[in-house]
C-alpha positions as CSV (number, residue, x, y, z in Angstrom):
1,X,69.7,94.0,102.6
2,X,72.0,92.7,99.8
3,X,74.3,95.3,98.2
4,X,75.9,94.2,94.9
5,X,78.4,95.6,92.5
6,X,77.2,94.8,89.0
7,X,77.5,95.7,85.4
8,X,74.4,95.3,82.9
9,X,75.0,92.3,80.3
10,X,72.6,93.9,78.1
11,X,74.2,97.1,77.7
12,X,76.1,96.1,74.7
13,X,79.4,94.5,76.2
14,X,80.1,90.8,75.7
15,X,80.1,88.7,78.8
16,X,82.9,86.3,78.3
17,X,85.6,88.9,79.7
18,X,85.6,87.9,83.5
19,X,88.6,89.6,85.2
20,X,89.5,90.6,88.7
21,X,88.6,93.8,90.0
22,X,85.3,95.5,90.3
23,X,84.4,96.1,86.7
24,X,85.4,94.9,83.1
25,X,86.6,97.5,80.7
26,X,84.1,99.1,78.6
27,X,81.0,98.5,81.1
28,X,79.4,100.9,83.6
29,X,79.9,99.5,87.0
30,X,77.0,100.4,89.4
31,X,75.8,99.4,93.0
32,X,72.1,98.3,93.6
33,X,70.2,96.3,96.1
34,X,69.4,92.4,95.1
35,X,66.0,91.6,96.2
36,X,64.6,88.1,94.9
37,X,65.5,87.9,91.2
38,X,65.8,91.4,90.5
39,X,68.5,94.1,91.1
40,X,67.7,97.7,92.0
41,X,70.2,100.2,91.1
42,X,71.1,103.1,93.5
43,X,69.6,106.5,92.2
44,X,73.3,108.0,92.4
45,X,76.7,107.1,90.9
46,X,78.4,105.6,93.9
47,X,81.0,103.0,94.5
48,X,80.5,100.2,97.3
49,X,83.4,101.9,98.9
50,X,81.9,105.1,98.9
51,X,78.7,103.8,100.0
52,X,80.3,102.2,103.1
53,X,82.1,105.2,104.0
54,X,78.9,106.9,104.2
55,X,78.0,104.7,107.1
56,X,75.3,101.8,107.4
57,X,72.3,104.3,108.1
58,X,73.0,106.2,105.0
59,X,73.5,103.1,102.9
60,X,70.3,101.5,103.9
61,X,68.4,104.7,103.2
62,X,69.7,104.6,99.7
63,X,68.8,101.1,99.4
64,X,65.3,101.7,100.5
65,X,65.1,104.3,98.0
66,X,66.3,102.2,95.2
67,X,63.8,99.4,95.8
68,X,61.0,102.0,94.5
69,X,63.0,102.6,91.4
70,X,63.7,100.8,88.1
71,X,65.1,97.3,88.6
72,X,67.1,94.6,86.3
73,X,66.6,90.8,86.2
74,X,69.5,89.2,88.1
75,X,70.0,86.9,85.1
76,X,70.8,90.3,82.8
77,X,73.7,91.5,85.2
78,X,76.8,90.2,86.0
79,X,77.8,90.4,89.7
80,X,81.3,92.0,90.1
81,X,83.8,92.2,93.0
82,X,81.5,93.7,95.4
83,X,84.0,95.8,97.3
84,X,87.6,97.2,96.7
85,X,88.5,97.4,100.2
86,X,90.9,99.8,102.0
87,X,92.8,96.7,103.3
88,X,92.4,93.0,103.8
89,X,93.0,91.3,107.1
90,X,92.5,87.6,107.7
91,X,92.0,86.1,111.0
92,X,92.8,82.1,112.0
93,X,89.7,81.9,114.7
94,X,88.8,78.3,114.4
95,X,90.8,75.9,116.5
96,X,89.8,72.8,114.4
97,X,91.2,74.3,111.3
98,X,94.5,75.3,113.2
99,X,94.8,71.6,114.4
100,X,94.3,70.1,111.0
101,X,96.3,72.2,108.9
102,X,99.2,72.3,111.2
103,X,99.3,68.5,110.7
104,X,99.4,69.0,106.9
105,X,101.8,72.1,106.7
106,X,104.6,71.2,109.4
107,X,103.7,67.9,110.9
108,X,102.7,69.3,114.4
109,X,99.7,68.6,116.1
110,X,97.4,70.5,118.5
111,X,96.6,73.9,118.9
112,X,99.4,76.3,120.0
113,X,98.8,78.2,123.2
114,X,99.4,81.4,121.6
115,X,96.2,81.0,119.5
116,X,94.2,81.3,122.7
117,X,95.6,84.7,123.4
118,X,93.8,86.9,120.6
119,X,92.3,86.4,116.9
120,X,95.5,86.5,115.4
121,X,95.5,87.9,111.6
122,X,97.8,88.5,108.7
123,X,97.6,91.2,105.9
124,X,96.9,89.9,102.4
125,X,96.8,91.5,99.0
126,X,94.1,94.0,98.4
127,X,95.1,94.0,94.7
128,X,94.3,90.4,93.8
129,X,90.7,89.9,94.7
130,X,88.2,88.3,92.5
131,X,84.6,88.5,92.3
132,X,81.9,85.9,91.7
133,X,82.1,83.3,88.9
134,X,85.7,84.1,87.8
135,X,88.7,82.3,87.0
136,X,91.3,82.1,89.8
137,X,95.0,81.9,88.6
138,X,97.2,79.8,90.8
139,X,101.0,80.0,90.7
140,X,102.1,77.7,87.6
141,X,104.7,76.1,90.0
142,X,102.1,75.0,92.8
143,X,100.8,71.4,93.1
144,X,99.3,71.6,96.4
145,X,96.4,74.0,95.5
146,X,93.7,74.9,97.9
147,X,90.4,76.8,98.9
148,X,89.6,78.0,102.4
149,X,85.8,78.8,103.5
150,X,85.4,81.7,105.3
151,X,83.2,84.9,106.1
152,X,84.6,88.6,106.0
153,X,83.1,91.3,108.0
154,X,83.2,94.9,106.4
155,X,84.3,97.6,108.6
156,X,82.1,100.7,108.5
157,X,83.5,103.2,110.7
158,X,87.0,104.5,111.6
159,X,88.2,103.1,115.3
160,X,91.2,102.8,117.3
161,X,91.7,100.5,120.2
162,X,88.0,99.4,120.2
163,X,86.4,97.3,122.8
164,X,84.4,94.3,121.4
165,X,81.2,96.3,122.7
166,X,82.4,99.3,120.8
167,X,83.1,97.4,117.7
168,X,79.3,96.3,117.1
169,X,78.8,99.8,116.0
170,X,81.6,99.4,113.4
171,X,80.0,96.3,111.5
172,X,78.6,97.3,108.3
173,X,77.9,93.8,106.8
174,X,79.4,90.6,105.5
175,X,80.4,88.8,102.4
176,X,81.8,85.5,101.7
177,X,85.7,85.1,101.6
178,X,87.7,82.3,99.7
179,X,91.4,82.4,100.7
180,X,93.1,80.4,98.1
181,X,96.3,78.8,99.0
182,X,99.3,77.5,97.6
183,X,100.0,75.1,100.3
184,X,103.3,74.0,98.9
185,X,104.7,77.5,98.7
186,X,103.3,78.3,102.2
187,X,104.7,75.4,103.7
188,X,108.1,76.3,102.5
189,X,108.3,80.0,103.2
190,X,106.7,79.9,106.5
191,X,109.8,78.0,107.6
192,X,111.5,81.6,107.6
193,X,109.0,82.3,110.8
194,X,107.7,85.5,108.9
195,X,104.3,84.0,108.1
196,X,102.2,83.2,104.8
197,X,103.3,85.3,101.6
198,X,103.5,84.0,98.2
199,X,101.4,81.1,99.3
200,X,98.4,83.3,99.9
201,X,98.8,86.8,98.1
202,X,97.8,85.7,94.5
203,X,94.0,85.4,94.8
204,X,91.1,86.1,97.3
205,X,87.6,85.5,96.4
206,X,84.9,87.8,97.7
207,X,81.3,88.1,97.0
208,X,78.5,87.7,95.9
209,X,77.3,90.6,97.7
210,X,77.6,92.5,100.9
211,X,74.9,91.6,103.4
212,X,74.2,94.3,105.7
213,X,74.5,93.9,109.5
214,X,70.7,94.3,110.4
215,X,70.1,91.2,108.1
216,X,72.0,88.7,110.2
217,X,71.5,90.0,113.9
218,X,68.7,87.5,114.3
219,X,70.9,84.5,113.7
220,X,73.2,85.4,116.7
221,X,73.4,83.1,119.3
222,X,73.4,84.0,123.1
223,X,77.3,84.9,123.0
224,X,76.9,87.0,119.9
225,X,78.2,84.5,117.3
226,X,76.5,84.1,114.0
227,X,74.9,80.5,114.1
228,X,74.9,79.7,110.4
229,X,75.8,76.7,108.3
230,X,78.8,76.9,106.0
231,X,79.5,74.3,103.1
232,X,82.2,74.0,100.6
233,X,82.2,71.7,97.4
234,X,84.4,70.9,94.6
235,X,83.1,70.1,91.3
236,X,79.5,69.6,92.9
237,X,80.7,67.2,95.8
238,X,80.6,68.5,99.2
239,X,83.8,68.1,101.2
240,X,83.2,70.5,104.2
241,X,80.5,71.8,106.6
242,X,80.7,73.4,109.6
243,X,79.1,76.1,111.7
244,X,80.2,79.8,111.7
245,X,79.5,79.9,115.4
246,X,82.5,77.5,115.9
247,X,84.5,80.4,116.0
248,X,86.8,81.1,118.8
249,X,85.8,85.0,118.5
250,X,83.0,87.2,117.3
251,X,83.6,89.4,114.4
252,X,83.4,92.3,116.8
253,X,86.3,90.8,118.6
254,X,88.2,90.4,115.5
255,X,87.5,94.2,114.6
256,X,88.5,95.2,118.2
257,X,91.7,93.4,117.9
258,X,92.5,94.6,114.6
259,X,92.0,98.1,116.0
260,X,94.3,97.4,119.2
261,X,97.1,100.2,119.3
262,X,96.2,100.8,115.5
263,X,93.5,101.8,113.5
264,X,90.6,100.5,111.3
265,X,88.7,102.4,108.9
266,X,85.6,102.1,106.9
267,X,86.1,99.9,103.9
268,X,88.5,97.5,105.8
269,X,87.6,93.7,105.2
270,X,88.7,91.1,107.9
271,X,88.3,87.6,107.4
272,X,87.2,85.2,109.9
273,X,89.9,82.4,109.0
274,X,88.6,79.1,107.7
275,X,86.1,77.0,109.2
276,X,86.6,73.6,110.4
277,X,85.5,70.3,109.5
278,X,86.6,70.5,105.7
279,X,86.4,74.0,105.5
280,X,89.8,73.5,103.4
281,X,91.5,70.7,101.9
282,X,94.7,71.0,103.9
283,X,92.7,70.4,107.0
284,X,91.5,66.9,105.7
285,X,95.2,66.2,104.3
286,X,96.5,66.8,108.0
287,X,93.8,64.5,109.7
288,X,94.0,61.8,107.1
289,X,97.6,61.7,106.3
290,X,97.1,61.4,102.6
291,X,96.0,64.3,100.0
292,X,92.3,63.0,100.1
293,X,90.5,64.9,98.3
294,X,93.3,65.7,96.0
295,X,94.8,69.1,95.4
296,X,92.8,71.6,93.0
297,X,93.6,71.1,89.5
298,X,92.9,73.4,86.4
299,X,89.1,73.3,85.7
300,X,88.0,72.3,89.2
301,X,85.1,74.5,90.2
302,X,84.8,75.5,93.8
303,X,81.8,76.7,95.6
304,X,81.5,78.0,99.2
305,X,78.1,79.0,100.8
306,X,76.7,80.1,103.9
307,X,73.2,80.5,104.8
308,X,71.7,83.8,104.5
309,X,74.8,85.1,102.7
310,X,74.6,83.3,99.3
311,X,77.1,81.2,97.6
312,X,80.4,82.1,95.7
313,X,81.8,80.1,92.8
314,X,85.2,80.2,91.2
315,X,87.1,78.1,88.5
316,X,90.9,76.9,89.1
317,X,93.4,77.9,86.6
318,X,96.9,78.4,86.4
319,X,98.9,81.9,85.9
320,X,101.6,82.0,83.2
321,X,105.0,81.0,84.6
322,X,106.7,83.6,86.5
323,X,110.3,84.4,86.1
324,X,112.6,82.5,88.3
325,X,113.5,83.8,91.6
326,X,117.1,85.2,91.7
327,X,119.6,83.2,94.1
328,X,120.5,85.2,97.2
329,X,123.9,86.7,97.4
330,X,126.0,84.5,99.9
331,X,128.8,86.2,101.9
332,X,130.3,86.2,105.3
333,X,129.0,89.2,107.0
334,X,132.0,89.3,109.6
335,X,134.6,89.1,106.8
336,X,132.9,91.9,104.6
337,X,132.7,94.3,107.5
338,X,136.5,93.5,108.3
339,X,137.5,93.9,104.7
340,X,135.6,97.1,104.4
341,X,137.0,98.7,107.7
342,X,140.6,97.7,106.5
343,X,139.7,99.4,102.9
344,X,138.7,102.7,104.8
345,X,141.6,103.1,106.7
346,X,144.1,102.5,103.9
347,X,142.4,105.4,102.0
């Protein structure tokens, strides 16, 4: 079942205002089931987050009821950010991507031994999420702009220190996930050995809807991986293609690791990490030794697509220039402590 958050374009509001978040001002945002070229609204006012928190069986039941009710043409609605998640984690589960991006970001090659330990992740910004067909504002100073083709799993139940097997019951569904990246900012700040921050937290694309777990179960291979083709294009030209099953870990393993000595909750979103073989531009830059294809520019249209999940399109733009970062205070800590101690004794 495809569950979408949408607004009705025919309900008196203009359609030009496309903003981040789950709904534009002045519109009534609803949740519905997408079936063919129609959207069937749920028969109760619920956000997608509320629906996820009720659990997959209850969501499927509500969706089935909606299919017997009124519907709208898909062309007459605007698909919004499908979910406002409780948190957003992003894993790095594709070895081919790791190798290529390392070459691009820090000149290293190969996959670090530590990558094989677990599906490592970082937390990204749940307040800078963009739904389908929106403009994505990159930092004005960034000149190495990139997309990242991923799939995210939506957690449907709370759990702590889950096993991979147990985590199977915690999968609500899946959505496309585009981890937009300012590679020049990322490369500089990661020299501090703390991880990605401002190179990542300005925008993540999610959508166009959530496909419930039962819909994709038939596409699992013998090891439990989803065997689906993933493609990425810029301005209509394909630049990457890979199998989602080339991941090092299943989505259940990602949920289990996120919950390890911690907690996952319904509504959490966990990205797979970027697929290989051109799932982002930086991987290609690392392998080719040159920025080919070139970094994204204002006006570029990025589309990622995954079999049975749909496609997700965004247009690149620039955010207004941000204030300058203040220079750090530079002082000799030892001298400061000594002077402070002497001053205290004098008093």
